[in-house]
TIMAR-126328 format. One record per atom (N, C-alpha, C): residue in three letters; atom name; x negated, y negated, z. Coordinates in nm, 4 decimals, m for minus. Each point is the difference from the previous one (the first is absolute). Example, Ala and Ser with C-alpha at 12.3 -4.5 7.8 and 13.67 -1.06 7.14 Angstrom:
% residues 2
<node><residu>ALA</residu><atome>N</atome><east>m1.3190</east><north>0.5690</north><up>0.7800</up></node>
<node><residu>ALA</residu><atome>CA</atome><east>0.0890</east><north>m0.1190</north><up>0.0000</up></node>
<node><residu>ALA</residu><atome>C</atome><east>m0.0900</east><north>m0.1200</north><up>0.0000</up></node>
<node><residu>SER</residu><atome>N</atome><east>0.0350</east><north>m0.1050</north><up>m0.0720</up></node>
<node><residu>SER</residu><atome>CA</atome><east>m0.0820</east><north>m0.1190</north><up>0.0060</up></node>
<node><residu>SER</residu><atome>C</atome><east>0.0770</east><north>m0.1090</north><up>0.0730</up></node>
//
This chain:
% residues 84
<node><residu>MET</residu><atome>N</atome><east>m12.6689</east><north>m18.2346</north><up>m5.3339</up></node>
<node><residu>MET</residu><atome>CA</atome><east>m0.0195</east><north>0.1411</north><up>0.0168</up></node>
<node><residu>MET</residu><atome>C</atome><east>m0.0493</east><north>0.0610</north><up>m0.1310</up></node>
<node><residu>ILE</residu><atome>N</atome><east>m0.0831</east><north>0.0989</north><up>0.0124</up></node>
<node><residu>ILE</residu><atome>CA</atome><east>m0.0604</east><north>0.0639</north><up>m0.1167</up></node>
<node><residu>ILE</residu><atome>C</atome><east>0.0818</east><north>0.1217</north><up>m0.0422</up></node>
<node><residu>PHE</residu><atome>N</atome><east>0.0235</east><north>0.0097</north><up>m0.1301</up></node>
<node><residu>PHE</residu><atome>CA</atome><east>0.0715</east><north>0.1119</north><up>m0.0596</up></node>
<node><residu>PHE</residu><atome>C</atome><east>m0.0955</east><north>0.0812</north><up>m0.0871</up></node>
<node><residu>THR</residu><atome>N</atome><east>0.0317</east><north>0.1265</north><up>m0.0190</up></node>
<node><residu>THR</residu><atome>CA</atome><east>m0.0712</east><north>0.0843</north><up>m0.0951</up></node>
<node><residu>THR</residu><atome>C</atome><east>0.0737</east><north>m0.0103</north><up>m0.1328</up></node>
<node><residu>VAL</residu><atome>N</atome><east>m0.0733</east><north>m0.0280</north><up>m0.1064</up></node>
<node><residu>VAL</residu><atome>CA</atome><east>0.0600</east><north>m0.0131</north><up>m0.1330</up></node>
<node><residu>VAL</residu><atome>C</atome><east>m0.0291</east><north>0.1262</north><up>m0.0795</up></node>
<node><residu>THR</residu><atome>N</atome><east>0.1070</east><north>0.0610</north><up>m0.0512</up></node>
<node><residu>THR</residu><atome>CA</atome><east>m0.0137</east><north>0.1171</north><up>m0.0857</up></node>
<node><residu>THR</residu><atome>C</atome><east>0.0671</east><north>m0.0291</north><up>m0.1338</up></node>
<node><residu>TRP</residu><atome>N</atome><east>m0.0448</east><north>0.0693</north><up>m0.1028</up></node>
<node><residu>TRP</residu><atome>CA</atome><east>0.0585</east><north>m0.0136</north><up>m0.1332</up></node>
<node><residu>TRP</residu><atome>C</atome><east>0.0601</east><north>0.1336</north><up>m0.0388</up></node>
<node><residu>ALA</residu><atome>N</atome><east>0.1276</east><north>m0.0004</north><up>m0.0380</up></node>
<node><residu>ALA</residu><atome>CA</atome><east>0.0630</east><north>0.1214</north><up>m0.0505</up></node>
<node><residu>ALA</residu><atome>C</atome><east>m0.0740</east><north>0.0437</north><up>m0.1263</up></node>
<node><residu>GLU</residu><atome>N</atome><east>0.0004</east><north>0.1287</north><up>m0.0272</up></node>
<node><residu>GLU</residu><atome>CA</atome><east>m0.0704</east><north>0.0527</north><up>m0.1179</up></node>
<node><residu>GLU</residu><atome>C</atome><east>0.0457</east><north>m0.0696</north><up>m0.1280</up></node>
<node><residu>ALA</residu><atome>N</atome><east>0.1298</east><north>m0.0253</north><up>m0.0114</up></node>
<node><residu>ALA</residu><atome>CA</atome><east>0.0509</east><north>m0.0688</north><up>m0.1196</up></node>
<node><residu>ALA</residu><atome>C</atome><east>m0.0610</east><north>m0.1401</north><up>m0.0123</up></node>
<node><residu>ALA</residu><atome>N</atome><east>m0.0154</east><north>m0.0703</north><up>0.1113</up></node>
<node><residu>ALA</residu><atome>CA</atome><east>m0.0589</east><north>m0.1336</north><up>m0.0021</up></node>
<node><residu>ALA</residu><atome>C</atome><east>m0.1475</east><north>0.0056</north><up>m0.0374</up></node>
<node><residu>VAL</residu><atome>N</atome><east>m0.0700</east><north>0.1020</north><up>0.0469</up></node>
<node><residu>VAL</residu><atome>CA</atome><east>m0.1415</east><north>0.0172</north><up>m0.0356</up></node>
<node><residu>VAL</residu><atome>C</atome><east>m0.0121</east><north>0.0203</north><up>m0.1507</up></node>
<node><residu>GLN</residu><atome>N</atome><east>0.0884</east><north>0.0817</north><up>m0.0570</up></node>
<node><residu>GLN</residu><atome>CA</atome><east>m0.0018</east><north>0.0236</north><up>m0.1449</up></node>
<node><residu>GLN</residu><atome>C</atome><east>0.0338</east><north>m0.1272</north><up>m0.0775</up></node>
<node><residu>MET</residu><atome>N</atome><east>0.0967</east><north>m0.0769</north><up>0.0492</up></node>
<node><residu>MET</residu><atome>CA</atome><east>0.0348</east><north>m0.1265</north><up>m0.0647</up></node>
<node><residu>MET</residu><atome>C</atome><east>m0.1191</east><north>m0.0947</north><up>m0.0001</up></node>
<node><residu>LEU</residu><atome>N</atome><east>m0.0666</east><north>m0.0092</north><up>0.1141</up></node>
<node><residu>LEU</residu><atome>CA</atome><east>m0.1159</east><north>m0.0886</north><up>0.0111</up></node>
<node><residu>LEU</residu><atome>C</atome><east>m0.1116</east><north>0.0449</north><up>m0.0937</up></node>
<node><residu>ALA</residu><atome>N</atome><east>m0.0221</east><north>0.1292</north><up>m0.0086</up></node>
<node><residu>ALA</residu><atome>CA</atome><east>m0.1032</east><north>0.0519</north><up>m0.0907</up></node>
<node><residu>ALA</residu><atome>C</atome><east>0.0332</east><north>m0.0368</north><up>m0.1443</up></node>
<node><residu>ASP</residu><atome>N</atome><east>0.1256</east><north>0.0153</north><up>m0.0399</up></node>
<node><residu>ASP</residu><atome>CA</atome><east>0.0408</east><north>m0.0347</north><up>m0.1364</up></node>
<node><residu>ASP</residu><atome>C</atome><east>m0.0186</east><north>m0.1492</north><up>m0.0265</up></node>
<node><residu>ILE</residu><atome>N</atome><east>0.0364</east><north>m0.0826</north><up>0.0971</up></node>
<node><residu>ILE</residu><atome>CA</atome><east>m0.0181</east><north>m0.1451</north><up>m0.0144</up></node>
<node><residu>ILE</residu><atome>C</atome><east>m0.1476</east><north>m0.0319</north><up>m0.0165</up></node>
<node><residu>TRP</residu><atome>N</atome><east>m0.0837</east><north>0.0609</north><up>0.0825</up></node>
<node><residu>TRP</residu><atome>CA</atome><east>m0.1438</east><north>m0.0283</north><up>m0.0031</up></node>
<node><residu>TRP</residu><atome>C</atome><east>m0.0607</east><north>0.0418</north><up>m0.1339</up></node>
<node><residu>ILE</residu><atome>N</atome><east>0.0386</east><north>0.1169</north><up>m0.0481</up></node>
<node><residu>ILE</residu><atome>CA</atome><east>m0.0549</east><north>0.0501</north><up>m0.1271</up></node>
<node><residu>ILE</residu><atome>C</atome><east>0.0358</east><north>m0.0928</north><up>m0.1154</up></node>
<node><residu>ARG</residu><atome>N</atome><east>0.1201</east><north>m0.0546</north><up>0.0029</up></node>
<node><residu>ARG</residu><atome>CA</atome><east>0.0473</east><north>m0.0853</north><up>m0.1101</up></node>
<node><residu>ARG</residu><atome>C</atome><east>m0.0367</east><north>m0.1470</north><up>0.0162</up></node>
<node><residu>ALA</residu><atome>N</atome><east>m0.0537</east><north>m0.0367</north><up>0.1139</up></node>
<node><residu>ALA</residu><atome>CA</atome><east>m0.0262</east><north>m0.1414</north><up>0.0289</up></node>
<node><residu>ALA</residu><atome>C</atome><east>m0.1171</east><north>m0.0542</north><up>m0.0806</up></node>
<node><residu>SER</residu><atome>N</atome><east>0.0157</east><north>m0.1218</north><up>m0.0478</up></node>
<node><residu>SER</residu><atome>CA</atome><east>m0.1124</east><north>m0.0672</north><up>m0.0663</up></node>
<node><residu>SER</residu><atome>C</atome><east>m0.0971</east><north>m0.0549</north><up>0.1044</up></node>
<node><residu>ASP</residu><atome>N</atome><east>0.0507</east><north>m0.0279</north><up>0.1211</up></node>
<node><residu>ASP</residu><atome>CA</atome><east>m0.0845</east><north>m0.0469</north><up>0.1089</up></node>
<node><residu>ASP</residu><atome>C</atome><east>0.0164</east><north>0.0955</north><up>0.1188</up></node>
<node><residu>ARG</residu><atome>N</atome><east>m0.0728</east><north>0.1095</north><up>m0.0049</up></node>
<node><residu>ARG</residu><atome>CA</atome><east>0.0105</east><north>0.1025</north><up>0.1035</up></node>
<node><residu>ARG</residu><atome>C</atome><east>m0.0396</east><north>m0.0530</north><up>0.1373</up></node>
<node><residu>ASN</residu><atome>N</atome><east>m0.0932</east><north>m0.0926</north><up>0.0033</up></node>
<node><residu>ASN</residu><atome>CA</atome><east>m0.0426</east><north>m0.0563</north><up>0.1272</up></node>
<node><residu>ASN</residu><atome>C</atome><east>0.1156</east><north>m0.0717</north><up>0.0696</up></node>
<node><residu>ALA</residu><atome>N</atome><east>0.0819</east><north>m0.0722</north><up>m0.0752</up></node>
<node><residu>ALA</residu><atome>CA</atome><east>0.1140</east><north>m0.0706</north><up>0.0594</up></node>
<node><residu>ALA</residu><atome>C</atome><east>0.0987</east><north>0.0987</north><up>0.0620</up></node>
<node><residu>VAL</residu><atome>N</atome><east>0.0207</east><north>0.1136</north><up>m0.0653</up></node>
<node><residu>VAL</residu><atome>CA</atome><east>0.0894</east><north>0.1035</north><up>0.0529</up></node>
<node><residu>VAL</residu><atome>C</atome><east>m0.0587</east><north>0.0582</north><up>0.1283</up></node>
<node><residu>THR</residu><atome>N</atome><east>m0.1287</east><north>0.0274</north><up>m0.0014</up></node>
<node><residu>THR</residu><atome>CA</atome><east>m0.0665</east><north>0.0554</north><up>0.1182</up></node>
<node><residu>THR</residu><atome>C</atome><east>0.0062</east><north>m0.0971</north><up>0.1170</up></node>
<node><residu>VAL</residu><atome>N</atome><east>m0.0290</east><north>m0.1260</north><up>m0.0259</up></node>
<node><residu>VAL</residu><atome>CA</atome><east>0.0027</east><north>m0.1020</north><up>0.1055</up></node>
<node><residu>VAL</residu><atome>C</atome><east>0.1409</east><north>m0.0130</north><up>0.0577</up></node>
<node><residu>ALA</residu><atome>N</atome><east>0.1016</east><north>m0.0008</north><up>m0.0855</up></node>
<node><residu>ALA</residu><atome>CA</atome><east>0.1383</east><north>m0.0122</north><up>0.0471</up></node>
<node><residu>ALA</residu><atome>C</atome><east>0.0413</east><north>0.1214</north><up>0.0823</up></node>
<node><residu>ALA</residu><atome>N</atome><east>m0.0343</east><north>0.1193</north><up>m0.0460</up></node>
<node><residu>ALA</residu><atome>CA</atome><east>0.0356</east><north>0.1224</north><up>0.0740</up></node>
<node><residu>ALA</residu><atome>C</atome><east>m0.0673</east><north>0.0011</north><up>0.1374</up></node>
<node><residu>ASP</residu><atome>N</atome><east>m0.1258</east><north>m0.0391</north><up>0.0046</up></node>
<node><residu>ASP</residu><atome>CA</atome><east>m0.0702</east><north>m0.0067</north><up>0.1292</up></node>
<node><residu>ASP</residu><atome>C</atome><east>0.0641</east><north>m0.1033</north><up>0.0926</up></node>
<node><residu>ALA</residu><atome>N</atome><east>0.0382</east><north>m0.1144</north><up>m0.0560</up></node>
<node><residu>ALA</residu><atome>CA</atome><east>0.0640</east><north>m0.1043</north><up>0.0802</up></node>
<node><residu>ALA</residu><atome>C</atome><east>0.1352</east><north>0.0473</north><up>0.0531</up></node>
<node><residu>ILE</residu><atome>N</atome><east>0.0748</east><north>0.0716</north><up>m0.0838</up></node>
<node><residu>ILE</residu><atome>CA</atome><east>0.1292</east><north>0.0539</north><up>0.0443</up></node>
<node><residu>ILE</residu><atome>C</atome><east>m0.0211</east><north>0.0922</north><up>0.1190</up></node>
<node><residu>ASP</residu><atome>N</atome><east>m0.0976</east><north>0.0893</north><up>m0.0096</up></node>
<node><residu>ASP</residu><atome>CA</atome><east>m0.0293</east><north>0.0895</north><up>0.1126</up></node>
<node><residu>ASP</residu><atome>C</atome><east>m0.0299</east><north>m0.0785</north><up>0.1273</up></node>
<node><residu>ARG</residu><atome>N</atome><east>m0.0867</east><north>m0.0989</north><up>m0.0111</up></node>
<node><residu>ARG</residu><atome>CA</atome><east>m0.0387</east><north>m0.0799</north><up>0.1171</up></node>
<node><residu>ARG</residu><atome>C</atome><east>0.1188</east><north>m0.0763</north><up>0.0578</up></node>
<node><residu>GLU</residu><atome>N</atome><east>0.0765</east><north>m0.0638</north><up>m0.0861</up></node>
<node><residu>GLU</residu><atome>CA</atome><east>0.1090</east><north>m0.0861</north><up>0.0454</up></node>
<node><residu>GLU</residu><atome>C</atome><east>0.1162</east><north>0.0791</north><up>0.0585</up></node>
<node><residu>LEU</residu><atome>N</atome><east>0.0253</east><north>0.1197</north><up>m0.0519</up></node>
<node><residu>LEU</residu><atome>CA</atome><east>0.1088</east><north>0.0814</north><up>0.0537</up></node>
<node><residu>LEU</residu><atome>C</atome><east>m0.0340</east><north>0.0599</north><up>0.1362</up></node>
<node><residu>ARG</residu><atome>N</atome><east>m0.1257</east><north>m0.0031</north><up>0.0378</up></node>
<node><residu>ARG</residu><atome>CA</atome><east>m0.0402</east><north>0.0545</north><up>0.1302</up></node>
<node><residu>ARG</residu><atome>C</atome><east>0.0485</east><north>m0.0852</north><up>0.1167</up></node>
<node><residu>VAL</residu><atome>N</atome><east>0.0222</east><north>m0.1286</north><up>m0.0256</up></node>
<node><residu>VAL</residu><atome>CA</atome><east>0.0356</east><north>m0.0926</north><up>0.1080</up></node>
<node><residu>VAL</residu><atome>C</atome><east>0.1394</east><north>m0.0588</north><up>m0.0256</up></node>
<node><residu>ASP</residu><atome>N</atome><east>0.0933</east><north>0.0307</north><up>0.0887</up></node>
<node><residu>ASP</residu><atome>CA</atome><east>0.1378</east><north>m0.0518</north><up>m0.0075</up></node>
<node><residu>ASP</residu><atome>C</atome><east>0.0627</east><north>0.0132</north><up>m0.1393</up></node>
<node><residu>PRO</residu><atome>N</atome><east>0.0072</east><north>0.1203</north><up>m0.0544</up></node>
<node><residu>PRO</residu><atome>CA</atome><east>0.0528</east><north>0.0175</north><up>m0.1357</up></node>
<node><residu>PRO</residu><atome>C</atome><east>0.1467</east><north>m0.0401</north><up>m0.0141</up></node>
<node><residu>ASP</residu><atome>N</atome><east>0.0730</east><north>0.0013</north><up>0.1101</up></node>
<node><residu>ASP</residu><atome>CA</atome><east>0.1413</east><north>m0.0359</north><up>m0.0084</up></node>
<node><residu>ASP</residu><atome>C</atome><east>0.0215</east><north>m0.1497</north><up>m0.0192</up></node>
<node><residu>THR</residu><atome>N</atome><east>m0.1077</east><north>m0.0774</north><up>m0.0037</up></node>
<node><residu>THR</residu><atome>CA</atome><east>0.0106</east><north>m0.1431</north><up>m0.0286</up></node>
<node><residu>THR</residu><atome>C</atome><east>m0.0471</east><north>m0.0337</north><up>m0.1408</up></node>
<node><residu>LEU</residu><atome>N</atome><east>m0.0545</east><north>0.0994</north><up>m0.0710</up></node>
<node><residu>LEU</residu><atome>CA</atome><east>m0.0510</east><north>m0.0235</north><up>m0.1354</up></node>
<node><residu>LEU</residu><atome>C</atome><east>0.1075</east><north>0.0266</north><up>m0.1044</up></node>
<node><residu>GLY</residu><atome>N</atome><east>m0.0065</east><north>m0.0753</north><up>m0.1072</up></node>
<node><residu>GLY</residu><atome>CA</atome><east>0.0912</east><north>0.0228</north><up>m0.1108</up></node>
<node><residu>GLY</residu><atome>C</atome><east>0.1444</east><north>m0.0299</north><up>0.0367</up></node>
<node><residu>ARG</residu><atome>N</atome><east>0.0882</east><north>0.0785</north><up>m0.0618</up></node>
<node><residu>ARG</residu><atome>CA</atome><east>0.1420</east><north>m0.0208</north><up>0.0243</up></node>
<node><residu>ARG</residu><atome>C</atome><east>0.0700</east><north>0.1346</north><up>0.0136</up></node>
<node><residu>PRO</residu><atome>N</atome><east>0.1021</east><north>0.0059</north><up>0.0825</up></node>
<node><residu>PRO</residu><atome>CA</atome><east>0.0746</east><north>0.1258</north><up>0.0140</up></node>
<node><residu>PRO</residu><atome>C</atome><east>0.0816</east><north>0.0270</north><up>m0.1259</up></node>
<node><residu>THR</residu><atome>N</atome><east>0.0137</east><north>0.1274</north><up>m0.0351</up></node>
<node><residu>THR</residu><atome>CA</atome><east>0.0811</east><north>0.0368</north><up>m0.1154</up></node>
<node><residu>THR</residu><atome>C</atome><east>0.1164</east><north>0.0895</north><up>0.0396</up></node>
<node><residu>PHE</residu><atome>N</atome><east>m0.0259</east><north>0.1005</north><up>0.0828</up></node>
<node><residu>PHE</residu><atome>CA</atome><east>0.1059</east><north>0.0914</north><up>0.0422</up></node>
<node><residu>PHE</residu><atome>C</atome><east>m0.0444</east><north>0.0704</north><up>0.1265</up></node>
<node><residu>GLY</residu><atome>N</atome><east>0.0749</east><north>m0.0174</north><up>0.1068</up></node>
<node><residu>GLY</residu><atome>CA</atome><east>m0.0349</east><north>0.0655</north><up>0.1259</up></node>
<node><residu>GLY</residu><atome>C</atome><east>m0.1384</east><north>m0.0413</north><up>0.0460</up></node>
<node><residu>THR</residu><atome>N</atome><east>m0.0882</east><north>0.0972</north><up>0.0156</up></node>
<node><residu>THR</residu><atome>CA</atome><east>m0.1370</east><north>m0.0282</north><up>0.0455</up></node>
<node><residu>THR</residu><atome>C</atome><east>m0.0974</east><north>m0.0171</north><up>m0.1162</up></node>
<node><residu>VAL</residu><atome>N</atome><east>0.0519</east><north>0.0016</north><up>m0.1229</up></node>
<node><residu>VAL</residu><atome>CA</atome><east>m0.0851</east><north>m0.0153</north><up>m0.1185</up></node>
<node><residu>VAL</residu><atome>C</atome><east>m0.0226</east><north>m0.1480</north><up>m0.0281</up></node>
<node><residu>ARG</residu><atome>N</atome><east>m0.1260</east><north>m0.0333</north><up>m0.0295</up></node>
<node><residu>ARG</residu><atome>CA</atome><east>m0.0373</east><north>m0.1378</north><up>m0.0302</up></node>
<node><residu>ARG</residu><atome>C</atome><east>m0.0821</east><north>m0.0035</north><up>m0.1287</up></node>
<node><residu>GLN</residu><atome>N</atome><east>m0.0027</east><north>m0.1148</north><up>m0.0644</up></node>
<node><residu>GLN</residu><atome>CA</atome><east>m0.0865</east><north>m0.0218</north><up>m0.1156</up></node>
<node><residu>GLN</residu><atome>C</atome><east>m0.0982</east><north>m0.1108</north><up>0.0332</up></node>
<node><residu>TYR</residu><atome>N</atome><east>m0.1226</east><north>0.0199</north><up>m0.0467</up></node>
<node><residu>TYR</residu><atome>CA</atome><east>m0.1055</east><north>m0.0982</north><up>0.0253</up></node>
<node><residu>TYR</residu><atome>C</atome><east>m0.0792</east><north>m0.0198</north><up>m0.1278</up></node>
<node><residu>ARG</residu><atome>N</atome><east>m0.0285</east><north>m0.1243</north><up>m0.0311</up></node>
<node><residu>ARG</residu><atome>CA</atome><east>m0.0746</east><north>m0.0342</north><up>m0.1223</up></node>
<node><residu>ARG</residu><atome>C</atome><east>m0.1380</east><north>m0.0496</north><up>0.0366</up></node>
<node><residu>ARG</residu><atome>N</atome><east>m0.0980</east><north>0.0586</north><up>m0.0655</up></node>
<node><residu>ARG</residu><atome>CA</atome><east>m0.1393</east><north>m0.0442</north><up>0.0114</up></node>
<node><residu>ARG</residu><atome>C</atome><east>m0.0560</east><north>0.0101</north><up>m0.1406</up></node>
<node><residu>PRO</residu><atome>N</atome><east>0.0207</east><north>m0.1069</north><up>m0.0799</up></node>
<node><residu>PRO</residu><atome>CA</atome><east>m0.0380</east><north>0.0067</north><up>m0.1411</up></node>
<node><residu>PRO</residu><atome>C</atome><east>m0.1427</east><north>0.0518</north><up>m0.0202</up></node>
<node><residu>PRO</residu><atome>N</atome><east>m0.0144</east><north>0.0885</north><up>m0.0967</up></node>
<node><residu>PRO</residu><atome>CA</atome><east>0.0951</east><north>0.0370</north><up>m0.1054</up></node>
<node><residu>PRO</residu><atome>C</atome><east>0.0888</east><north>0.1200</north><up>0.0344</up></node>
<node><residu>LEU</residu><atome>N</atome><east>0.0145</east><north>0.0328</north><up>0.1285</up></node>
<node><residu>LEU</residu><atome>CA</atome><east>0.0805</east><north>0.1154</north><up>0.0398</up></node>
<node><residu>LEU</residu><atome>C</atome><east>0.1176</east><north>m0.0403</north><up>0.0880</up></node>
<node><residu>ALA</residu><atome>N</atome><east>0.1001</east><north>0.0849</north><up>m0.0004</up></node>
<node><residu>ALA</residu><atome>CA</atome><east>0.1101</east><north>m0.0072</north><up>0.0955</up></node>
<node><residu>ALA</residu><atome>C</atome><east>0.0231</east><north>0.1414</north><up>0.0506</up></node>
<node><residu>VAL</residu><atome>N</atome><east>0.0407</east><north>0.0111</north><up>0.1248</up></node>
<node><residu>VAL</residu><atome>CA</atome><east>0.0252</east><north>0.1314</north><up>0.0589</up></node>
<node><residu>VAL</residu><atome>C</atome><east>0.1356</east><north>0.0021</north><up>0.0687</up></node>
<node><residu>GLU</residu><atome>N</atome><east>0.0531</east><north>0.1187</north><up>0.0093</up></node>
<node><residu>GLU</residu><atome>CA</atome><east>0.1173</east><north>0.0258</north><up>0.0807</up></node>
<node><residu>GLU</residu><atome>C</atome><east>m0.0467</east><north>0.0905</north><up>0.1119</up></node>
<node><residu>PHE</residu><atome>N</atome><east>0.0328</east><north>m0.0365</north><up>0.1236</up></node>
<node><residu>PHE</residu><atome>CA</atome><east>m0.0503</east><north>0.0768</north><up>0.1132</up></node>
<node><residu>PHE</residu><atome>C</atome><east>0.1052</east><north>0.0113</north><up>0.1078</up></node>
<node><residu>GLU</residu><atome>N</atome><east>m0.0214</east><north>0.0947</north><up>0.0885</up></node>
<node><residu>GLU</residu><atome>CA</atome><east>0.0900</east><north>0.0213</north><up>0.1121</up></node>
<node><residu>GLU</residu><atome>C</atome><east>m0.0805</east><north>m0.0025</north><up>0.1289</up></node>
<node><residu>VAL</residu><atome>N</atome><east>0.0570</east><north>m0.0607</north><up>0.1013</up></node>
<node><residu>VAL</residu><atome>CA</atome><east>m0.0661</east><north>m0.0130</north><up>0.1288</up></node>
<node><residu>VAL</residu><atome>C</atome><east>0.0667</east><north>0.0941</north><up>0.1004</up></node>
<node><residu>ASN</residu><atome>N</atome><east>m0.0814</east><north>0.0816</north><up>0.0642</up></node>
<node><residu>ASN</residu><atome>CA</atome><east>0.0472</east><north>0.0861</north><up>0.1082</up></node>
<node><residu>ASN</residu><atome>C</atome><east>m0.0577</east><north>m0.0584</north><up>0.1286</up></node>
<node><residu>GLU</residu><atome>N</atome><east>0.0774</east><north>m0.0879</north><up>0.0626</up></node>
<node><residu>GLU</residu><atome>CA</atome><east>m0.0455</east><north>m0.0714</north><up>0.1205</up></node>
<node><residu>GLU</residu><atome>C</atome><east>m0.0442</east><north>0.0928</north><up>0.1128</up></node>
<node><residu>PRO</residu><atome>N</atome><east>0.0831</east><north>0.0986</north><up>0.0399</up></node>
<node><residu>PRO</residu><atome>CA</atome><east>m0.0384</east><north>0.0825</north><up>0.1153</up></node>
<node><residu>PRO</residu><atome>C</atome><east>m0.1334</east><north>0.0727</north><up>m0.0188</up></node>
<node><residu>ASP</residu><atome>N</atome><east>m0.0270</east><north>0.0453</north><up>m0.1230</up></node>
<node><residu>ASP</residu><atome>CA</atome><east>m0.1241</east><north>0.0738</north><up>m0.0256</up></node>
<node><residu>ASP</residu><atome>C</atome><east>m0.1130</east><north>m0.0901</north><up>m0.0494</up></node>
<node><residu>ARG</residu><atome>N</atome><east>0.0307</east><north>m0.1284</north><up>m0.0226</up></node>
<node><residu>ARG</residu><atome>CA</atome><east>m0.0991</east><north>m0.0965</north><up>m0.0499</up></node>
<node><residu>ARG</residu><atome>C</atome><east>m0.0610</east><north>0.0453</north><up>m0.1334</up></node>
<node><residu>ILE</residu><atome>N</atome><east>0.0882</east><north>0.0430</north><up>m0.0919</up></node>
<node><residu>ILE</residu><atome>CA</atome><east>m0.0439</east><north>0.0464</north><up>m0.1319</up></node>
<node><residu>ILE</residu><atome>C</atome><east>0.0720</east><north>m0.0799</north><up>m0.1075</up></node>
<node><residu>VAL</residu><atome>N</atome><east>m0.0751</east><north>m0.0418</north><up>m0.0997</up></node>
<node><residu>VAL</residu><atome>CA</atome><east>0.0550</east><north>m0.0645</north><up>m0.1191</up></node>
<node><residu>VAL</residu><atome>C</atome><east>m0.0253</east><north>0.0946</north><up>m0.1159</up></node>
<node><residu>THR</residu><atome>N</atome><east>0.1045</east><north>0.0274</north><up>m0.0770</up></node>
<node><residu>THR</residu><atome>CA</atome><east>m0.0148</east><north>0.0869</north><up>m0.1165</up></node>
<node><residu>THR</residu><atome>C</atome><east>0.0313</east><north>m0.0795</north><up>m0.1256</up></node>
<node><residu>VAL</residu><atome>N</atome><east>m0.0992</east><north>m0.0110</north><up>m0.0868</up></node>
<node><residu>VAL</residu><atome>CA</atome><east>0.0196</east><north>m0.0643</north><up>m0.1292</up></node>
<node><residu>VAL</residu><atome>C</atome><east>0.0623</east><north>0.1057</north><up>m0.0916</up></node>
<node><residu>ALA</residu><atome>N</atome><east>0.1203</east><north>m0.0294</north><up>m0.0479</up></node>
<node><residu>ALA</residu><atome>CA</atome><east>0.0740</east><north>0.0966</north><up>m0.0804</up></node>
<node><residu>ALA</residu><atome>C</atome><east>m0.0167</east><north>m0.0223</north><up>m0.1493</up></node>
<node><residu>ALA</residu><atome>N</atome><east>m0.0227</east><north>m0.1251</north><up>m0.0400</up></node>
<node><residu>ALA</residu><atome>CA</atome><east>m0.0109</east><north>m0.0325</north><up>m0.1430</up></node>
<node><residu>ALA</residu><atome>C</atome><east>m0.0882</east><north>m0.1223</north><up>m0.0165</up></node>
<node><residu>VAL</residu><atome>N</atome><east>m0.0629</east><north>m0.0081</north><up>m0.1166</up></node>
<node><residu>VAL</residu><atome>CA</atome><east>m0.0833</east><north>m0.1152</north><up>m0.0339</up></node>
<node><residu>VAL</residu><atome>C</atome><east>0.0200</east><north>m0.0283</north><up>m0.1485</up></node>
<node><residu>TRP</residu><atome>N</atome><east>0.0001</east><north>m0.1282</north><up>m0.0363</up></node>
<node><residu>TRP</residu><atome>CA</atome><east>0.0107</east><north>m0.0359</north><up>m0.1409</up></node>
<node><residu>TRP</residu><atome>C</atome><east>m0.0774</east><north>m0.1276</north><up>m0.0233</up></node>
<node><residu>ARG</residu><atome>N</atome><east>m0.0287</east><north>m0.0242</north><up>m0.1273</up></node>
<node><residu>ARG</residu><atome>CA</atome><east>m0.0771</east><north>m0.1181</north><up>m0.0387</up></node>
<node><residu>ARG</residu><atome>C</atome><east>0.0944</east><north>m0.1175</north><up>m0.0207</up></node>
<node><residu>ILE</residu><atome>N</atome><east>m0.0409</east><north>m0.1169</north><up>0.0478</up></node>
<node><residu>ILE</residu><atome>CA</atome><east>0.0749</east><north>m0.1240</north><up>m0.0226</up></node>
<node><residu>ILE</residu><atome>C</atome><east>m0.0934</east><north>m0.1004</north><up>m0.0644</up></node>
<node><residu>ASN</residu><atome>N</atome><east>0.0572</east><north>m0.1048</north><up>m0.0528</up></node>
<node><residu>ASN</residu><atome>CA</atome><east>m0.0820</east><north>m0.1064</north><up>m0.0614</up></node>
<node><residu>ASN</residu><atome>C</atome><east>m0.0176</east><north>m0.1161</north><up>0.0939</up></node>
//
């Protein structure tokens, strides 16, 4: 099933800061695009659960924390950070 992926404003700002500071901006862009694509399909099977409906997913060089709203078919990315 297809979900709509949204990014909370705080996550958008985090991603912008990561991108600005990145030595390889293309890698950040590719990872962010892949996260969007991958979270659209069965997001509740990606990554690992952390608390309630919150999950973490790693797509180097990024990791995200997201929440799945099954009834509305919406995924909200709440936070993003850089990983090695």
